[in-house]
N, C-alpha and C positions, 0 to 999 in steps of 0.2 A: 280700862287700861290694865287693871289687875288680871282681868280675864285673858287679855291678849298676852300679858306677860306669862301668865300661867300656861296658856296654850303654847306660847313659844318655848317655855321651859320644858313642857311636856314633849314638844317636837324634838328638842335637843336630846332629851332622855331617850325618846324613841329612836332617834337617829343613832345615838351612842350604843343603845342596845342592839340596834341592827348591825352596827359594826362589830360588836362583841359576838353577836350570834353567828356571824360569818366565820369566826375563828373558833367558836366553841362547838364541840360535838353535840348533836341533838340528844336530848335525854332519852329519846326513843331508840337511838342507834345502839345496838348491843353487839359484842364480839361474836363472831361466827366460828364454831368449832365443828370439824367433820370427824365423825367417829370412824376409825379404821377397824374393820372386822378381821378376824383370823383368816378368812378366805382371801381378803385383799392383801394382807401381809404376806401370805404364802405365795400367792399367784400374781400379785402386782395389779389386780383389777377386780372390781366387784362383779358379782353374777350379772350377766346380761350385758356387761361392757365388753368392748372389743379389746383383745390383748394387744400390747405394744409389739412392734416388730422386733426381730432378734437384734441384739446389740452387735456392734462391730467386733467385740471380743469373741462372742460366740461364733460368728461367721468365720473369723480367723482360725479358731480352733477346729472348726469343721473342715476348712480347706487343708489345714496341716494334717489332720487325720486321714483325709482322702489321699494326700500325697504320700504319706507313710505307707498306707495300704497298697498303693500302686507300686511303690518301690519294693515292698516285700513280695508281692505276688508276681512281679514282672518276670522273674526267671522261670516261673511256672507256666507262663503263657505259651501256647503252641508256636513253634518256630518253623518257618518254611525251610525247605532244603537249601535254597540258595543263601538265605540269611545264615543258616548254620554253617554252611561251607565257608562263607566269608569270615565268620568268627574263627573257625579252625585255621584258615589260611593265615590270618593275622597273628594268631597265637604261635603257630609253628614257625613263622618267619621272625618271631621276636628274638632279641638278644638275651632276654631274661629266661634262664633255664626253668625257673619256677613256673613261669607262665606257660612254657612249653609242656611241662609235666601236668599242669592243670587241664590240658586239652584232652587228656586220656578218656574221660567219660564222653566227651563230645564226639571223639573219633569212633568209639564203640557204638554210640547212638546212631551216628550217620551210617556206619557199616551195616547195622542190623535193620535200620528203618528204611534205607534206600539201597538195597542190594543191587538193583539194576542200573544205578546211576553211572554214567560213563566216567565219572571222576573217582570211581572206586580204586583204580590203580594208584592214584595219588594218595588216597586215604591209607591204603596198605603201606605205601612208602613212608608216610608220616608215622604210622604205627611202628614200623621197623626202627625209624629214627628215635622214637620214644623209648623203645626197648633198649637200644644202644646207649641212650643217655642214662637210663637207670643203671646199666652195667657200669658205665664210666663213673657215675657218682658213687656206687658201692666200692669200687676199687680206690677212688680218691679218698674216701673216708678211711680206708685201711691205711693209706699212706700217711694221712694226717695224724692218725693215732700212733703212728710209728711202730706198729706191730701188725704183721700180717696174720689173718685168721688161720686157724689150723686146717680148715677145709679149702684153702686157696689152691686152685688148679694150677698145674705146671704152665699152661699157656697164659694164665693170668699173671703169674710171676714174671714170665718172659716179657709180657706186654708192659708191665710196670717198669721193668728195667729199660726197655726200649724207649718208653715215653719220658723217662727221667731226664733225658737230654733235650727234650723238645724245646724248652724255653731258651736255652743258651747255645745249643748246637743241633738245630733241626736236621741237618744233613746226617748226623750220626743216628738220630732217631729213625730217619728214612731207611738207612742201611740196615738197622736192627729189625725194623718192622718187615722189611723185605725178607730177611733171613727167617723171621718168625713164620711168615706165610709159607715159605719154602718148606719149613720143617713140619708144619701142621696141616697144610691144605690137602696133601695126598691121603691122609687118614681122617679127613673131616667126618666121614660117616661113622667112625668109631668113637667120636667125641660125645660127651654128654651135652645136655642142652646148655648149661652154663658155659662150657668150653666153646661150643659153636657160636654163642653170642659174643664171646670175647674175640673169636676169630673174625666175625663180621665187624666188630669194633676196630680191630687192627687194620682191616681193609679200608674202612672209612677214614681212619686217622692217617693212613699212608697217603691216600688221595688228597686229603686236606693239607697235609704238610708239603706234598709235592707242588700243589697249586699255590701255596702261600710262601714258598721258598724265595729268598731274595734273588735278585737278578743275577743269575750265574754268569751271564756273558760279561757283565762288568767285573765280576770277581776273577773270571778267567783272564780277562784283559789285564787286570792289575797284577796277577801272578806272572804273566808273561813279561810284563815290563820289569818286574823284579828279577826274573831270570836273565833278561838282557843286561840289566845293570850288573848282576853278578859276573857275567861273562866279561864285561869290560873291566871290572875290578880284578879278575883273576890274573891278568898279565902283570899287575903291579902290586896288588895286595890280596894274595890268595886267601889269607885267613878271613878277611872281610867277605870275600865271595863265598867261602865255605859257611860262614855264619848265616848268610841269606839262604843258601841251599838247605842247611840244616833246619832253619826256621820254617821253611815251606814244608819240609818233610814232617816236622813235628806237628804242625797245625793241620795238614791236609791228608796225612796218611790214613787210608781207610775210607776216604770220601770218594764215592764212585766217579763223579764227574771230573775229579782232579787226578785220577790215577796216572794219566799220561805225564802230567807235569811233575808229579811226585817221582816217577821213575827217572825223569831227566835229572832231577836233583840228586837222586840216589847214585846215578851213574857219574855225575860230576864229582860227588864226594869221594867215590871210589877212585876216580882217575887222579884226583889231587890229594889223595890221602897220604899224610906224613905221620898220621896217628890213626888208630882204629876208628871205624865209623861208630858214631854214637847212635845206638839203637833206641827206638822209642817204644814205650809201653802203651799199647792201644787197649784201653779197657774193653 
């Protein structure tokens, strides 16, 4: 009995030890430490091991660097004549004058590199346009400074005076530019280079103003209706009629397309004059 009890007790102890041993680390199990050499620390792997692939950060930096190099070197890549012409065409048709001026090198490159290209006539025209723009900008700078340079040519002075009316009285500018051309065109061969450029600029601006001038037919129709109203008033209120005639004379004297109407007003004022005709000062 004692033996059985002892055996049973031993079984319990063994069983409990078994339970304990399942939760207790084996005395033979020891912590494992891996020594990291200097080689591994610097390169991320030991000799003989395969290196890890590039990280995504490294790949991203590489892509960014390639994109930067492509952007920097792109302007240096060879350009076909058609591609260059298309760039020049876009620049010269731009409303941005700075962009137009930046096309100077491209125009010179196309002209020298492709002298037999059938579009050379257009290139030459654009180069002339560029030269005129430079002249115009130089004269505009003089106006903005409020002081003309000492070496201002006579034709440049006359051009600036003519163009001073362009914003609010384009018809007067047209008249003055026509007078400028009449004065200088006959002796164009005697002008220096700057003066000849200004003469070309005046021709260009004259054509531009004539094309952009408001609808003259509507203005003429309006003036004729005012003349008809003045004739109706003359029978009962001559002073009101004279005010209309004088107004037309003051506003449109010297405007070529209104000469006939202005003369009608002048004649009406003379025929109804009870006081001297008021003369206008045409600058």
